[in-house]
TILUMKE-289253 format. One record per atom (N, C-alpha, C): z negated, y negated, x negated. Coordinates in pm, whole numbers, padded with zeros to 5 digits, always signed. Example, Ala and Ser with C-alpha at 12.3 -4.5 7.8 and 13.67 -1.06 7.14 Angstrom:
2
-00780+00569-01319-00780+00450-01230-00780+00330-01320-00708+00225-01285-00714+00106-01367-00787-00003-01290
***
This chain:
82
-00730-03419-08983-00618-03336-09022-00537-03413-09127-00515-03349-09241-00439-03416-09347-00292-03372-09343-00213-03428-09433-00068-03400-09432-00038-03252-09460-00118-03187-09543-00096-03044-09568-00110-02963-09440-00211-02996-09362-00233-02927-09234-00117-02951-09138-00068-03072-09133+00042-03106-09043+00169-03030-09083+00199-03029-09212+00316-02957-09263+00305-02809-09230+00189-02750-09258+00167-02609-09228+00178-02579-09081+00122-02665-08997+00128-02644-08852+00272-02649-08801+00352-02738-08856+00493-02745-08817+00564-02616-08855+00542-02568-08977+00607-02445-09022+00568-02326-08937+00439-02309-08916+00391-02197-08835+00438-02213-08690+00441-02335-08641+00490-02360-08505+00634-02316-08486+00718-02341-08586+00858-02301-08579+00870-02148-08579+00790-02082-08662+00791-01935-08664+00747-01881-08527+00643-01937-08471+00595-01893-08339+00696-01922-08230+00765-02035-08240+00870-02067-08144+00978-01959-08145+01021-01920-08263+01122-01813-08275+01070-01684-08211+00945-01652-08237+00884-01530-08182+00880-01534-08029+00831-01644-07973+00821-01655-07828+00959-01656-07761+01055-01726-07820+01190-01726-07764+01249-01585-07763+01217-01509-07867+01264-01370-07873+01193-01283-07770+01062-01294-07762+00984-01212-07669+01028-01234-07524+01060-01359-07489+01102-01389-07352+01254-01380-07335+01320-01315-07431+01464-01287-07426+01550-01412-07411+01504-01522-07469+01583-01645-07468+01676-01653-07588+01643-01579-07693+01731-01563-07809+01725-01417-07852+01829-01374-07923+01833-01235-07970+01757-01220-08100+01691-01107-08116+01615-01082-08238+01705-01064-08360+01831-01033-08337+01925-01019-08448+02029-01131-08448+01999-01239-08376+02089-01354-08370+02062-01455-08481+02160-01535-08509+02149-01634-08616+02035-01734-08593+02019-01780-08469+01914-01879-08441+01776-01825-08475+01751-01700-08442+01621-01639-08472+01594-01642-08623+01694-01603-08701+01676-01602-08847+01665-01743-08903+01742-01835-08851+01737-01973-08901+01600-02035-08874+01547-02014-08754+01413-02065-08723+01308-02004-08815+01320-01875-08842+01225-01809-08932+01238-01860-09076+01359-01884-09121+01380-01937-09257+01319-02075-09269+01347-02161-09174+01294-02298-09178+01142-02297-09168+01090-02225-09068+00945-02221-09047+00871-02163-09166+00918-02050-09217+00851-01986-09330+00860-02072-09457+00972-02138-09475+00987-02226-09593+00890-02343-09586+00877-02402-09469+00783-02513-09453+00639-02464-09471+00606-02351-09412+00471-02295-09427+00443-02257-09572+00544-02207-09641+00531-02173-09783+00501-02299-09865+00573-02406-09834+00550-02533-09904+00408-02584-09879+00362-02574-09755+00226-02617-09722+00124-02533-09799+00150-02403-09812+00061-02315-09888+00062-02351-10035+00178-02389-10086+00189-02435-10224+00107-02563-10245+00113-02654-10149+00039-02780-10160-00111-02758-10170-00161-02655-10102-00305-02628-10107-00337-02520-10210-00235-02474-10282-00251-02377-10390-00315-02247-10341-00261-02195-10231-00311-02071-10175-00205-01962-10193-00215-01890-10302-00112-01796-10347-00082-01684-10247-00181-01622-10182-00146-01515-10089-00046-01559-09981-00064-01678-09928+00028-01725-09825+00158-01778-09883+00157-01822-10006+00284-01857-10072+00371-01732-10080+00310-01621-10122+00383-01494-10133+00430-01447-09995+00341-01451-09897+00375-01407-09762+00490-01487-09704+00479-01618-09707+00580-01702-09644+00712-01700-09722+00705-01693-09855+00828-01684-09935+00900-01553-09903+00825-01445-09892+00885-01316-09858+00947-01321-09719+00877-01382-09624+00926-01396-09487+01059-01472-09486+01065-01580-09562+01187-01661-09568+01302-01583-09633+01274-01513-09741+01378-01438-09813+01432-01324-09726+01343-01251-09662+01386-01143-09574+01471-01198-09459+01433-01314-09408+01509-01377-09300+01648-01421-09347+01658-01465-09473+01790-01500-09528+01879-01376-09530+01826-01265-09575+01903-01141-09575+01942-01099-09433+01850-01116-09338+01881-01085-09199+01991-01176-09145+01987-01304-09180+02091-01397-09137+02226-01357-09194+02230-01325-09322+02355-01282-09385+02409-01157-09317+02321-01064-09291+02361-00939-09225+02414-00966-09084+02349-01058-09011+02395-01087-08874+02528-01161-08874+02554-01240-08976+02681-01311-08984+02794-01213-09018+02767-01118-09105+02868-01022-09145+02894-00914-09041+02802-00898-08948+02812-00793-08846+02926-00825-08750+03015-00730-08727+03126-00755-08635+03076-00766-08491+03140-00851-08414+03106-00865-08272+03173-00755-08192+03093-00657-08152+03144-00548-08071+03073-00553-07935+03149-00552-07829+03090-00564-07697+03038-00434-07651
***
């Protein structure tokens, strides 16, 4: 396993962690932590895809990170209503 694989595995691992935490109701799907984990994970996975010059996954992971940034902004601006 080379450094590109390790970097990619960390990124994908963070994305999967966010997914599993959400599925088991340990974090909210519209909460800041969910979006932050997705931004970090997708950014790292995007970088790993860039290192191996694999454009389809660069596009996928970059889009995932950008959409998560918008979700984070939206969740921060959302008023807390009980």
